[in-house]
C-alpha positions in Angstrom: -43.9 -129.3 68.1 -46.2 -126.5 67.1 -47.1 -126.0 63.4 -45.8 -122.7 62.1 -48.3 -120.2 60.8 -46.6 -120.3 57.4 -47.5 -124.0 57.0 -51.2 -123.7 57.9 -52.4 -122.0 54.7 -50.7 -124.6 52.5 -52.5 -127.4 54.4 -55.8 -125.7 54.2 -55.4 -125.2 50.5 -54.5 -128.8 50.0 -57.6 -129.9 52.0 -59.8 -127.5 50.0 -58.7 -128.9 46.7 -59.5 -132.4 47.9 -63.0 -131.4 49.1 -63.6 -129.6 45.7 -62.9 -132.9 43.8 -65.3 -134.8 46.1 -68.0 -132.2 45.7 -67.8 -132.5 41.9 -68.1 -136.3 41.9 -71.3 -138.3 42.2 -69.6 -141.0 44.3 -68.1 -140.0 47.6 -66.3 -141.6 50.5 -66.5 -145.3 50.8 -68.4 -145.9 47.5 -65.7 -144.0 45.6 -62.9 -145.8 47.5 -64.5 -149.2 46.8 -64.8 -148.6 43.0 -61.2 -147.4 42.8 -60.0 -150.3 44.9 -61.7 -152.8 42.5 -60.5 -151.1 39.4 -56.9 -151.0 40.8 -57.1 -154.7 41.6 -58.2 -155.6 38.1 -55.4 -153.5 36.6 -52.9 -155.4 38.9 -54.4 -158.7 37.9 -53.9 -157.9 34.2 -50.2 -157.4 34.7 -49.8 -160.5 36.8 -49.6 -158.8 40.2 -46.0 -157.8 39.5 -44.7 -155.7 42.4 -43.7 -152.1 42.1 -46.7 -150.7 40.1 -49.3 -150.5 42.8 -49.4 -146.7 43.0 -49.6 -146.4 39.2 -52.5 -148.9 39.2 -54.3 -146.8 41.9 -53.8 -143.5 40.2 -55.0 -144.9 36.8 -58.0 -146.5 38.5 -58.9 -143.1 40.1 -58.7 -141.4 36.8 -60.8 -144.1 35.2 -63.6 -143.8 37.8 -63.6 -140.0 37.6 -63.9 -140.2 33.8 -66.8 -142.6 34.0 -68.5 -140.2 36.5 -68.0 -137.3 34.1 -69.5 -139.4 31.2 -72.4 -140.3 33.3 -73.1 -136.7 34.3 -73.0 -135.6 30.7 -75.4 -138.4 29.5 
């Protein structure tokens, strides 16, 4: 099935916003993923690895790592 022309700009806008975030951060790619992964693991550990909160842990870990990067850039 072909992708309609109406959907193409939306996809390119989403992709551009992700690349903009990456350009603003000191860590990129695998390094960023590894730090977020570890932070999310420790968050899950603190709550006893109860199921159902994995996405919340991941999003909070991303926010934490991005905030630490901003603080590092300012300092």
